[in-house]
Structures are given as C-alpha cells and as structure tokens.
PAFILUM-579756 format. One record per atom (N, C-alpha, C): x, z, y. Coordinates in steps of 0.2 Angstrom, whole numbers, plus 2048, in hexadecimal, padded with zeros to 3 digits. Example, Ala and Ser with C-alpha at 12.3 -4.5 7.8 and 13.67 -1.06 7.14 Angstrom:
8428277E4
83E8277EA
8428277F0
8408237F5
8448247FB
840827800
This chain:
E02A0EAFA
E04A0CB00
E00A11B05
E03A13B0B
E01A17B10
DFBA14B13
DF6A16B13
DEFA14B16
DF0A14B1E
DEEA0FB21
DEEA0EB29
DE8A0BB2A
DE4A0FB2F
DDDA0DB31
DDDA07B36
DD8A03B37
DD79FEB3B
DD8A01B42
DDB9FDB46
DDD9FFB4D
DE4A01B4E
DE7A03B48
DEEA05B48
DF2A00B47
DF89FFB4A
DFE9FBB49
E019FCB42
E039F8B3E
E079FAB38
E0E9FBB3A
E0FA00B3B
E16A02B3E
E19A08B39
E15A0BB34
E18A0FB30
E1DA0BB29
E21A0FB28
E25A0CB23
E22A0EB1B
E21A08B18
E1EA09B11
E24A0CB0C
E22A0FB07
E27A12B02
E2BA0CAFF
E27A06AFD
E2AA00AFB
E269FAAFE
E2A9F6B02
E279F0B04
E279EAAFF
E219E7AFE
E219E3AF9
E1E9DCAFB
E229D8AFD
E219D1B00
E249CCAFC
E219C8AF9
E1A9C8AF8
E1A9CAAEF
E159CEAED
E149CFAE7
E0E9CBAE6
E0B9CCAE0
E059C9ADE
E009CCAD9
DFA9CDADC
DF49D0AD7
DEE9CBAD7
DE99CEAD3
DE39C9AD2
DDE9CCAD7
DDE9CAADD
DD99CCAE2
DD49C5AE4
DCE9C5AE2
DCA9BFAE4
DCD9B8AE0
DD19B9ADB
DD49B4AD8
DDA9AFADC
DDC9B2AE1
DE19AFAE6
DE89B2AE5
DED9AEAE7
DF49B2AE8
DF39B8AED
DF69BDAEB
DF69C3AF0
DFD9C5AF2
DFE9C5AF8
E059C7AFA
E059CEAFE
E089D2AFC
E089DAAFF
E0D9D9B04
E0B9DDB0B
E0F9DDB11
E129E3B12
E179E4B15
E1B9E9B18
E189EBB1E
E199F2B20
E169F4B26
E199F2B2D
E1E9EEB2D
E219EDB33
E1E9E6B36
E189E4B33
E149DFB36
E0F9E1B39
E0D9DEB40
E079DFB43
E029DAB43
DFB9DBB41
DF79D6B40
DF19D6B45
DF09D2B4A
DEA9D2B4F
DE59CDB4E
DDF9CFB4F
DD99CAB4E
DDA9C5B55
DD99BEB53
DD89BAB58
DD29B7B5B
DCC9B8B56
DC69B7B57
DC29BBB5B
DBC9BAB5E
DB99BEB63
DB69C3B5E
DB49C2B59
DB19C5B54
DB39C2B4D
DB59C7B48
DB79C5B41
DB39CAB3C
DB09C6B37
DAD9CAB32
DB29CCB2E
DB09D4B2B
DB39D6B26
DAF9D6B20
DB29D3B1A
DAE9D2B14
DB19D6B10
DAD9D7B09
DAE9DBB04
DB39D8AFF
DB49D1AFF
DB89CEAFB
DBC9C8AFF
DC19C5AFC
DC59C0AFE
DC19B9AFE
DBC9B8B03
DB89B2B02
DB19B3B06
DB09ADB0A
DA99AEB0D
DA39AEB08
DA39AFB02
D9F9B0AFD
D9D9B7AFC
DA29BBAFF
DA19C3AFE
D9E9C5B06
D9A9CAB04
D969CEB09
D9A9D1B0E
D969D0B14
D9A9D3B1B
D999DBB1B
D9F9DFB1C
D9E9E6B1C
D9F9E8B23
DA09E3B28
DA29E6B2F
DA69E0B33
DA89E2B38
DAC9DDB3C
DB19E0B41
DB69DCB43
DBB9DDB47
DBB9D9B4D
DBF9DCB53
DBF9D8B58
DC59D5B5B
DC59D1B60
DCB9CDB63
DD09D3B65
DD69D1B62
DDC9D6B64
DDC9DDB61
DD79DEB5C
DD89E4B58
DDD9E3B53
DE19E8B52
DE69E9B4D
DE49EAB46
DE69E8B42
DE49E9B3B
DE99EDB36
DE69F0B32
DEB9F3B2C
DEA9EEB26
DEF9EAB26
DEF9E5B21
DF29E8B1A
DEF9E8B15
DF29EAB0E
DF59E4B0C
DF39DEB0B
DF69D9B06
DF29D2B09
DF49CDB06
DF19C7B08
DEF9C4B01
DE99C0B01
DE79BDAFB
DE59B6AFD
DE99B1AFB
DE79AAAFF
DE79AAB06
DE19A9B09
DE09A7B11
DDC9AEB12
DDC9B4B0F
DDA9B9B11
DDE9C0B11
DDD9C4B17
DE19CBB17
DDD9D1B13
DDF9D4B10
DDC9D9B0D
DDE9DFB11
DD99E4B14
DDA9E8B1A
DD79EFB18
DDA9F4B1B
DD69FBB1B
DD19FBB21
DCB9FBB20
DC69FBB24
DC1A00B25
DC2A05B29
DBEA0BB29
DBEA10B23
DC4A10B20
DC3A14B1A
DC3A10B13
DC1A0AB13
DC1A06B0E
DC3A00B0D
DC49FBB08
DC79F5B08
DC29F0B0B
DC69EBB0F
DC29E5B11
DC69DFB12
DC49DAB14
DC79D3B14
DC59D0B19
DCB9CCB1C
DC99C7B22
DCD9C1B21
DCA9BCB24
DCE9B6B24
DD49B6B28
DD99B3B25
DE19B4B28
DE09AEB2F
DDC9A9B2E
DDC9A4B33
DDA9A7B3B
DD79ACB3B
DD59B1B41
DDA9B7B42
DDF9B7B40
DE49BDB3F
DEB9BAB41
DEE9BDB46
DF59BCB48
DFA9C1B46
DFF9BFB43
E049C4B40
E0A9C3B44
E0E9C9B45
E159C8B48
E189CEB45
E1F9CDB44
E239D1B41
E269CEB3B
E2A9D2B37
E2D9D0B31
E2B9D5B2B
E2C9D2B26
E2A9D7B1F
E309D6B1A
E329DBB16
E379DAB13
E359DAB0B
E399D8B06
E379D8B00
E3C9DBAFB
E3A9DEAF5
E3E9E1AF1
E409DCAEB
E459DDAE7
E469DAAE2
E419DAADD
E3F9D5AD8
E3A9D5AD4
E3B9D9ACE
E379DEACB
E399E2AC5
E329E5AC3
E2E9E1AC0
E289E3ABD
E289E2AB6
E269E7AB1
E269E8AAA
E1E9EAAA9
E1C9E6AA3
E169E6AA0
E169E9A99
E149EFA98
E159F3A91
E0E9F4A8F
E0D9F3A88
E089F5A84
E069FCA83
E029FEA84
E00A06A84
DFCA07A7E
DF8A02A7B
DF4A04A75
DF8A03A6F
DF5A07A69
DFAA06A63
DFA9FEA61
DF59FBA61
DF39F3A5F
DF09F1A64
DF09ECA67
DED9E8A6C
DEC9E1A6B
DE69DFA6B
DE49D8A69
DE69D3A6D
DE99CEA6B
DEB9C8A71
DE69C3A6F
DE29C2A74
DDC9BCA73
DDD9B5A77
DD99B1A74
DDA9A9A77
DD79A9A7E
DD49ADA80
DD19ADA87
DD19B4A8B
DCE9B4A91
DCE9BAA94
DC79BEA93
DC79C0A8D
DC09C4A8C
DC09C6A84
DBC9CBA82
DBC9CEA7C
DB79C8A77
DB49C4A7A
DB09BFA77
DB49B8A74
DBC9B9A76
DC09B5A74
DC49B7A6E
DC59B2A6A
DC89B4A63
DCF9B7A64
DD19BBA5F
DD89BFA5F
DDD9BAA5C
DE29B8A5F
DE79B4A5C
DEE9B8A5A
DED9BFA5A
DF39C3A59
DF29C9A5B
DF89CEA5B
DF79D4A5F
DFF9D6A61
DFF9DBA66
E059DEA67
E049E5A67
E099E9A66
E0A9F0A65
E0C9F4A6A
E0B9FBA6A
E0DA00A6F
E159FFA70
E159FFA77
E1D9FFA79
E209F8A7A
E1B9F3A77
E1F9ECA77
E1E9E9A80
E249E5A81
E249E3A88
E209DCA87
E1C9DAA8C
E189D4A8D
E1B9CFA92
E1A9C9A91
E1C9C3A95
E179C1A99
E149C4A9E
E0E9C4AA2
E0F9BDAA6
E0A9B9AA7
E0A9B3AAA
E059B5AB1
E009B7AB1
DFA9B8AB6
DF69BDAB4
DF19BFAB8
DEB9C4AB7
DE69C1AB9
DE19C1AB4
DDA9BEAB5
DD49C4AB5
DD39C7ABA
DCE9CDAB9
DD19D3AB6
DCF9D5AB0
DD29DBAAC
DD69D8AA6
DD89D2AA6
DDC9CFAA1
DE49CDAA4
DE89CDAA0
DEE9CAAA0
DF09C4A9D
DF19BFAA0
DF39B9A9C
DFB9B9A9A
DFC9B8A94
E039B9A92
E069B4A8E
E0D9B3A8D
E0F9AFA89
E119B2A82
E0D9B0A7D
E0C9B4A78
E0F9AFA71
E159B0A6E
E189ABA69
E189A4A6B
E199A3A70
E1999BA72
E13998A75
E0D99CA75
E0799AA77
E0499FA7C
DFE99DA80
DFB9A1A84
DF69A7A81
DF69ADA83
DF19B2A80
DEF9B6A87
DEB9BAA85
DE79BFA89
DE79C5A86
DEA9CAA8B
DE89D2A88
DE59D6A8E
DE19DBA8C
DDD9DFA91
DE49E3A95
DE19E3A9C
DE69E6AA0
DE59EEA9F
DE09F0A9B
DDF9F7A9B
DE49FBA97
DE79F7A92
DEC9F9A8E
DF39F7A8F
DF49F6A95
DFA9F3A96
DFD9F6A9E
E039F9A9D
E069FDAA3
E0B9F9AA6
E0A9F8AAD
E0F9F4AB1
E129F9AB5
E199F7AB5
E1E9FBABA
E229F6ABD
E239F8AC4
E289F4AC8
E249F2ACF
E269EDAD2
E239EBAD9
E1F9E6ADA
E1F9E2AD4
E1A9DBAD5
E169DBAD0
E109D7AD1
E0B9D6ACC
E0B9CEACB
E089CBAC7
E089C4AC5
E039C1AC9
E049BBACB
DFF9B6ACF
DF99B5ACB
DF49B5AD0
DED9B3ACE
DED9ACACB
DE79ABAC6
DE79A5AC1
DE599FAC5
DE299FACA
DDF99AACD
DE3997AD3
DEA998AD3
DEE996AD9
DF4991AD6
DF498BAD9
DF8986AD7
DFE986ADB
E04985AD7
E0A985ADB
E0E97EADB
E0F979AE1
E11973AE0
E18972AE5
E1C96EAE1
E2296DAE4
E21969AEA
E25969AF0
E24966AF6
E2B962AF8
E2F965AF5
E37961AF6
E3795BAF1
E3B956AF3
E3C951AEF
E3F953AE8
E44957AE9
E4795AAE2
E49961AE4
E47966ADF
E4896CAE1
E4C970ADA
E51974ADC
E56977AD7
E5197CAD5
E5297DACE
E50983ACA
E56987AC8
E5698DACA
E5D991ACA
E5C997AC3
E61999AC2
E6099EABD
E5E9A6ABF
E5E9A7AC6
E5D9ADACA
E599ACAD1
E579B1AD3
E549B0ADA
E599B0AE0
E5C9AAAE0
E619A9AE6
E659A2AE5
E699A0AEA
E6C99BAE9
E7399BAE7
E749A2AE5
E7B9A4AE3
E7A9A3ADB
E749A1AD9
E739A2AD2
E7499AAD0
E77998ACA
E77992AC7
E7198EAC6
E71987AC7
E6C983AC5
E6A981ABF
E64982ABC
E63980AB5
E5F97AAB5
E5E977AB9
E5A971ABA
E56970AC1
E5296CAC1
E4E96AAC7
E47969AC6
E42968ACB
E3B966ACB
E3B962AD1
E3695EAD1
E35958AD6
E2E959AD9
E2E955ADF
E28955AE4
E21953AE0
E1D959AE1
E16957ADE
E1695CAD7
E1B95DAD4
E1A961ACE
E17967ACF
E13969AC9
E10970ACA
E14975AC6
E1597BAC9
E1997FAC5
E16985AC2
E18988ABC
E1598EAB9
E18994ABC
E16997AC1
E1899CAC5
E169A3AC1
E1C9A8AC1
E1B9ADABD
E1A9B3AC2
E1E9B4AC7
E1E9B8ACD
E239B6AD3
E229BAAD8
E279B8ADE
E2B9BDADF
E319BCAE1
E379C1AE3
E3A9BFAE9
E389C2AEF
E3A9C0AF5
E389B9AF7
E3C9B4AF7
E3A9AEAF9
E3C9AAAF4
E3B9ACAED
E3C9A8AE7
E359A8AE2
E359A4ADF
E309A4ADA
E329A4AD3
E329A9ACF
E339A8AC8
E2E9A4AC4
E329A0AC0
E2D99BABD
E2F99AAB7
E2A997AB2
E2B994AAB
E2E98EAAB
E3498DAA9
E37986AAA
E3A984AA4
E3797FAA1
E3997DA9A
E3A982A95
E36987A95
E3698BA8F
E3B992A91
E3E991A98
E43997A99
E41999AA0
E4499FAA3
E429A1AA9
E4699EAAF
E4399BAB4
E46998ABA
E4499AAC0
E48999AC7
E4699BACC
E46995AD1
E41994AD5
E41990ADB
E3F993AE3
E43990AE7
E41993AEE
E3A991AF0
E36997AF2
E2F996AF4
E2E991AF9
E34990AFD
E3498DB03
E31985B03
E32983AFC
E3197DAFA
E2C97CAF4
E27980AF5
E22981AF1
E1C982AF4
E1697FAF3
E0F980AF6
E0B984AF1
E08989AF3
E0498DAEF
DFD98BAF3
DF898AAED
DF1989AF1
DED98BAEA
DE798DAED
DE1990AE8
DDE98AAE4
DDD98AADE
DD9984ADC
DD1985ADD
DCD980ADB
DC7980ADC
DC4984AD6
DBF989AD8
DBC98CAD2
DB8988ACE
DB9988AC7
DB5984AC2
DAE984AC4
DAA97EAC3
DA297FAC4
D9F983ABE
D9B988AC0
D9798BABB
D92987AB8
D8F989AB2
D8A987AAF
D83987AB4
D8398DAB6
D7D98EABB
D7C98AAC1
D82987AC4
D82983AC9
D7D97DAC8
D7D97BAC3
D79975AC0
D71976AC0
D6F97DABF
D6897FABD
D6497DAC4
D5D97AAC3
D5A979AC8
D5397EAC7
D52981AC4
D4C985AC2
D4D98DAC4
D5398EAC7
D54995AC8
D4F998ACE
D4C994AD3
D48997AD8
D4C99BADC
D499A3ADC
D4D9A7AE0
D519ACADD
D539AAAD6
D569AEAD3
D5E9AFAD5
D609B5AD5
D679B6AD7
D6B9BAAD2
D679BBACC
D6C9BDAC6
D699B9AC0
D6D9B7ABC
D6C9B3AB6
D6F9B6AB1
D6C9B7AAB
D6F9B9AA4
D6D9B2AA0
D729AEA9E
D729A9A9A
D749AAA92
D709A9A8E
D719AAA87
D719A2A84
D769A2A81
D7799BA7E
D7999BA76
D78996A73
D7A995A6C
D7C98EA6B
D8198CA66
D82986A64
D7C981A63
D77984A5F
D71980A5C
D6B985A5B
D66983A59
D61988A58
D6098BA52
D6598BA4D
D6598EA47
D6B993A46
D6F994A4C
D74999A4B
D709A0A4F
D739A5A4B
D719ABA4E
D769AFA54
D7C9ABA53
D819ADA59
D809AAA5F
D819AEA64
D809ACA6B
D859AEA6F
D869ABA75
D8A9ACA7B
D869AFA81
D889B4A84
D859B7A89
D889B7A8F
D869B4A95
D8A9B3A9A
D859B7AA0
D889BAAA6
D849BCAAB
D879B9AB1
D829B7AB6
D849B4ABC
D809B8AC2
D849B7AC8
D809BAACE
D829B5AD3
D7D9B5AD8
D7E9B0ADE
D809B6AE4
D869B4AE6
D889B8AEC
D899B3AF2
D869B4AF8
D879B0AFF
D869A9AFB
D819A7AF7
D7F9A0AF6
D8399DAF1
D889A1AEE
D8C99EAE9
D8C9A2AE1
D8B99FADC
D8B9A1AD6
D929A4AD3
D919ABAD0
D989ADACE
D969AFAC7
D9B9AFAC2
D9A9B2ABC
D9C9B8ABB
D989BDAB9
D9A9C5AB8
D9C9C6AB2
D999C4AAD
D9A9C6AA5
D9A9C1AA0
D9D9C2A9B
D9D9BDA95
D9E9C2A8F
D999C1A8A
D989C4A84
D959C1A7E
D979C4A79
D949C1A73
D8E9C4A72
D899C1A6E
D829C4A6D
D809C1A66
D7A9C3A65
D779C0A5F
D6F9C0A62
D6C9BBA5D
D659B9A5E
D619BCA58
D5C9B8A58
D579B9A52
D5B9B7A4B
D5A9BAA45
D5C9B7A3F
D5D9B1A3D
D589ADA40
D579A6A3F
D599A2A45
D5C9A5A4A
D5D9A1A51
D599A1A56
D5899BA59
D5499AA5F
D4D997A5B
D48998A5F
D42994A5D
D3F98FA60
D3D98AA5D
D3A984A61
D34986A64
D3198AA60
D2A98CA63
D28993A5F
D2A998A63
D2A99FA60
D229A1A5E
D239A4A58
D1E9A7A55
D1F9AEA52
D1A9B2A52
D1B9B9A50
D1E9BAA49
D239BDA49
D279BFA42
D2C9B9A3F
D2D9B4A43
D309AFA41
D389B0A41
D3A9B5A44
D419B8A42
D459B4A48
D429B0A4D
D469ACA52
D449AEA58
D499ADA5D
D4A9AFA64
D479A9A68
D429ABA6D
D3F9A5A71
D449A2A76
D4599CA77
D48997A7C
D44998A83
D47997A87
D43997A8E
D4799BA94
D4399BA9A
D459A0A9F
D409A6AA0
D429ACAA1
D3E9B0AA1
D419B6AA7
D3C9BAAA9
D3E9BFAAF
D3F9C5AAA
D419CAAAD
D449D1AAA
D3E9D6AAA
D3D9D9AA5
D389DEAA6
D3B9E6AA7
D379EAAA4
D3A9F0AA4
D3F9F2AA0
D459F6AA2
D4B9F8A9F
D489FFA9C
D4CA00A95
D4AA04A91
D51A08A8D
D4EA0DA8A
D54A11A86
D52A18A83
D55A19A7E
D54A21A7B
D57A26A7F
D5CA24A84
D5EA29A87
D5DA28A8F
D61A2BA93
D5EA2DA9A
D60A25A9E
D5FA23AA3
D61A1DAA6
D68A1DAA7
D6AA17AA5
D72A17AA5
D74A15AAC
D70A14AB1
D72A12AB7
D6EA0BAB9
D69A09AB6
D66A02AB7
D62A03ABE
D629FEAC1
D5C9FDAC7
D559FAAC6
D569F9ABF
D4E9F6ABC
D4A9FCABB
D449FCABA
D3FA02AB9
D41A03AB2
D42A0AAB1
D45A0CAAA
D40A11AA7
D3EA10AA0
D3BA14A9C
D3FA16A96
D3EA1DA96
D42A21A90
D3DA20A8A
D3FA1FA84
D3CA1EA7F
D3AA25A7B
D35A25A78
D32A2BA74
D32A2AA6D
D31A2FA69
D2FA2DA63
D29A2BA61
D24A2BA65
D1EA28A65
D1DA20A68
D22A1EA6B
D21A17A6E
D21A12A69
D1DA0DA69
D1DA06A65
D1CA01A6A
D1D9FAA66
D1C9F5A69
D169F1A65
D129F0A68
D0B9EDA63
D0D9E6A62
D0D9E4A5B
D0F9DEA59
D099DAA55
D049DDA54
CFD9DBA52
CFA9D7A56
CFA9D0A54
CF79CBA58
CF09CCA59
CEC9D0A55
CE59CFA56
CE39D6A59
CE89DAA5C
CE69DFA60
CE69DDA67
CE29E1A6B
CE29DFA72
CE79E2A76
CEC9E5A73
CF29E9A75
CF89E5A73
CF79DFA70
CFD9DBA6D
D029DAA73
D089DAA71
D0D9DAA76
D0E9DEA7C
D0C9E4A7A
D0C9EAA7F
D109EFA7D
D129F4A82
D169FAA7F
D10A01A7F
D0FA03A78
D0BA07A79
D0DA0FA74
D09A13A75
D0BA1AA71
D07A1BA6A
D09A1DA66
D06A20A60
D02A26A62
CFDA27A5E
CFAA24A58
CF6A1EA5A
CF5A18A55
CF1A13A56
CEAA14A57
CE7A19A53
CE0A1AA53
CDCA13A54
CDEA0FA4F
CDAA08A4E
CDBA03A53
CE0A05A58
CE1A00A5D
CE59FAA5B
CE99FBA56
CEE9F6A54
CEF9F7A4D
CF19F2A48
CF29F2A42
CFA9F3A40
CFD9F0A45
D059F1A44
D089F1A4A
D0F9F5A4B
D119F6A51
D199F7A4F
D1D9F4A53
D249F5A53
D269FDA55
D2AA01A52
D2DA07A55
D32A06A5A
D31A0AA5F
D37A08A64
D3CA0DA64
D3CA13A60
D41A19A60
D46A16A5A
D4AA11A5B
D4FA0FA56
D55A0EA5A
D5BA0EA57
D62A0DA5A
D62A07A5D
D5FA01A5B
D5F9FBA5E
D5D9FBA66
D59A00A67
D56A00A6D
D58A07A71
D5FA09A6F
D62A0EA73
D62A0CA7A
D62A06A7C
D63A03A83
D609FBA82
D5D9FAA87
D5B9F3A87
D559F1A8D
D539EBA8D
D4E9E9A93
D499E4A8F
D439E4A91
D3F9E0A8F
D3F9D9A93
D3F9D4A8E
D3F9CDA90
D389CAA90
D369C9A97
D2E9C8A99
D2D9C1A95
D2C9C1A8E
D2A9BCA8A
D229BCA88
D1E9B7A88
D179B8A86
D139BCA89
D149BDA90
D119C1A95
D099C1A94
D079BAA93
CFF9B9A92
CFD9BCA8C
D029BFA87
D019C2A81
CFB9BEA7C
CFE9B7A7C
CFA9B3A77
CFB9B4A70
CF69B6A6D
CF79B8A65
CFC9B4A61
D009B6A5D
D049B2A59
D0A9AFA5C
D0B9B0A62
D119ACA66
D179B1A66
D169B6A64
D1C9BBA64
D1C9C0A68
D1F9C6A66
D1F9CCA6B
D249D0A6A
D269D6A6E
D2B9DAA6D
D329D7A6F
D339D2A74
D389CEA75
D3D9D1A7A
D429D5A78
D469D9A7C
D4E9D7A7C
D529D9A80
D599D9A80
D5C9DFA7F
D5F9E1A79
D619E7A77
D679E7A73
D689EDA71
D6F9EFA6D
D6F9ECA66
D749E8A64
D749E5A5D
D7A9E1A5D
D7C9E0A57
D829DBA55
D829D7A4F
D7C9D7A4C
D7C9D4A46
D779CEA47
D719CFA47
D6C9CAA48
D659CFA4B
D5F9CCA4D
D5A9CFA4F
D549CBA4B
D4E9CFA4D
D489CCA4C
D469C6A50
D489C5A54
D459C1A59
D489C2A61
D4B9C8A62
D4F9CAA69
D559C7A69
D589CAA6E
D609C7A71
D639CEA70
D699CFA6E
D6D9D5A6D
D749D4A6E
D779DAA70
D7F9DAA71
D819E1A71
D889E3A72
D8A9E9A70
D879EEA76
D869F4A74
D849FAA79
D879F9A7F
D8E9F9A7F
D919F8A85
D8F9F2A8A
D8E9ECA87
D8C9E7A8B
D859E8A8D
D819EBA89
D7A9ECA8B
D799F0A92
D7D9F6A92
D7E9FBA97
D809F8A9D
D869F3A9C
D899EFAA2
D849EBAA6
D819E8AA1
D7B9E3AA4
D779E7AA8
D749EDAA4
D6E9F0AA8
D719F4AAE
D769F6AAF
D799F7AB5
D7A9F2ABA
D7C9ECAB8
D7C9E6ABD
D759E4AC0
D709E4ABB
D6A9E1ABE
D679E4AC3
D659E0AC8
D619E3ACE
D5A9DFACF
D559E3ACF
D4E9DFACF
D4E9DBAD7
D529DDADB
D519DBAE1
D549D4AE2
D589D2ADC
D5B9CCADC
D579C7AD6
D519CAAD5
D4D9C4AD1
D509C2ACA
D539C7AC5
D579C4AC1
D539C0ABC
D559BBAB8
D529B7AB2
D569B7AAE
D539B6AA7
D589B4AA1
D569AEA9E
D5B9AAA9D
D5A9A3A9A
D5D9A3A93
D599A1A8E
D5B9A1A87
D5B99AA85
D60997A83
D6098FA80
D6698DA7C
D64988A78
D6B986A75
D6F981A7A
D76981A7A
D7997EA7E
D78977A81
D75973A7C
D7496CA7E
D6D96BA81
D69970A82
D63970A86
D63973A8D
D69976A8F
D6A979A95
D68974A9B
D6896EA9A
D6696AAA0
D5E96AAA2
D5A96EA9E
D5496FA9F
D53975AA5
D58977AA7
D5797CAAB
D5B97BAB2
C-alpha cells in the first residue's frame, strides 16, 4: 500500500483495495480498507499504541478532528501510519466516512520447502503428524503467529509460515475470532453471491468455521465442503484469551519476565520451557520450547553431583558464552580457556566462577570452555554457597540431558538471552507440573 502520513486524508487510490481481507494482528480479525475512506478522531486526545490493545505501550497520541492514515482494522482497533511507524488506535474514538470496495477472493498458499512438517500444534515443540512437499497447495484455515492452521488429510495441522508462499488479495482470519449466525435461518451458497445455488443452511446462534472473506460474503467450511454465507447475518467477535499458568502465581513479586521450566514428574529428564512477559499489567506468553533437565530429572533436595536439576524460583545471573555477546541486555561474560566453576565443597570458592590455575584453592572445578556453554546464563541457585548443596547451575545449550542444569537448543537459548531484560526483574521457576500451585 502507498503510505499516507497522519494528518492527510485518505484520498489516494491504492493499487488494490482489499476490504476486507484477514491477517493475524493482535490475534483479531483484520480488515484492510481502501483509500476512499476518511478517518477522523472524535476524542479530545487519543492514545496511539504499539499494538491492538490497551495492554500495549503508548507511542504517542492524536487529537480531536485529526485525520488518520488507516491501513487496516483489527477487531476494535485501527492500524495506522503514525509519524513514519505503525500504530494502533481504538476505533471507538474514530469516525469514518466514505466507501470502500473489495476484490474477489483469490489467495493461494504454496509450500516452498522440499519437505515441510505438519505439526499437531503451532510450534516446533508439537509432534509431527505428517508432511507436505514443495509446490503443494495448502487449505489454510487461519494464522496464529508464524504458523498456518491447515486442513490436512481430514484433520487439523499446523505448518510454519516461513516455508509457505501466499499469493492473492486476502489472508486467513485470526484464530481467536468467533463467527455466530444472527439470522433465524441463513442460506449457505456454493459461491459468494445470491446468484449461486443454496447447498444448505445454518441457524441462529450457530458457530461458523470461517476460512476467509470476499466482499460481503464469508467463505466457510460447511459439512466437509466449501460454502458461502452473507456477512450481514454473521456476528464476528474476539474470544477471550485463555488464562495463562502464570496468572495464578502469587510469588512473582515485581518480576515482569518469567521462564517456566516444567516436567511431568520428578524422574523425567524432558522439560517444557515457556517464557512470559507482563505488559501493561497483563501476562503474555512469548515462547514455548522443548528442553532437558539433569539426567535423573528434578531434585527433591539438590546435592552436589546428584545429576538432578533443582526445583524452585530463582533470579537470573550473568549471561555467558564462548563467543561475542549475541545481543542480551544481561551482564555478559565471554568464556576463556582458563575459566572454571568451582564444585569443590571444601573450597572457600565453592560455587563461584574462577580462573585457572587452582594453586591449591580448589581440588575440583568444572571447565567452562565447552560447547554446552556456547551461550547461557547463570541460575542464581545456592547463592549462600552452602557446601554440598550443588553448584554450577546454568541455563545452557543441550538437547540430551545435563548434570543438573536446564538446557535447550542454541537457537532458543539465544532467543531467550535477547529477550531477557534485567530491568524487568526476570525469574526462572522450575517445577513438576503438579506442584505449580506452590508459586
């Protein structure tokens, strides 16, 4: 689209007017608007936010009667061009006038990878249920983050949008929108128009599986086939976001970032890693990944050399790595060939980072210059350095098991390091799932 700055009326003609298509912005239905509509602020002062919701930060404001450069609509929010960047304003305080036109629907989703896994959920941590191949056309239902939800051999699957090319003028609806029939009886037609034959009907209160929108018609999945219903008799509403596990935690204090490491029980070495961040008073999930614990799982009471990972809530210490700082805001220390972590319980330097040679200061220490520590951070466990209680507890690179740390892929470790912000008082919680009520 041609960019229009705030304060200019939307009078330019776009190459393609797309009213309304869909995309995944803020998890809501997004409608793109043609440039023949003018949008004016009705409030004396209206906040411009970084996302489609009051939970997003304020990046500026607009004033009454100011004309906005609206790009699209996401639920009850307008996406606008604001001083050369993207912003969002509540549509409740914006008046629109004019008309917008819409093209016919023509979106195609084609696989670009030689082989692309189809997973049971929107993430690489979900199991593969099959695969699709290069050039294959996909039946896309919706988009969730960077994942497409698709119809796959009669069941629901998910594929990474990074390996799918879309062409056309519409995108699928966001996942957390519900479409409800408002008419007592509504015809389902074979095409987007009353000139197409009826293939059945739906009734008042019925929920629809909407694939996309073409003009004033919704394309739906209807009894295993494609149908179309008039949008005039369908109400679209955003569904409530599911409650996150951290919403129930009562021990977080001023922490605004949480890394949650869970396992099914004490004896498993497999873990689920989730990250959460509080934005404008609301928790949001950021990442989900597979991880591993100590070879013997979680520890009821951690001891030096027990091959178990400690449970509990801990603050985040120094980030480290064998390479340059990957972009973390944490204090960062580059590992050298002389760096060790003292695990000798009898040493006065027990559970501290030191450098060789020992010169009698310790009898044993763990070498830090190893691939597992390509990147990572210190979990502030046993800060009192109680002899025998355990040492060198890190979050680092690894996919098999550890000697008592927590590990995941290098890609995920770097992603978490870049995300962590010491100003948000991050903590890590490690626990079997059935003991999360402690937190």
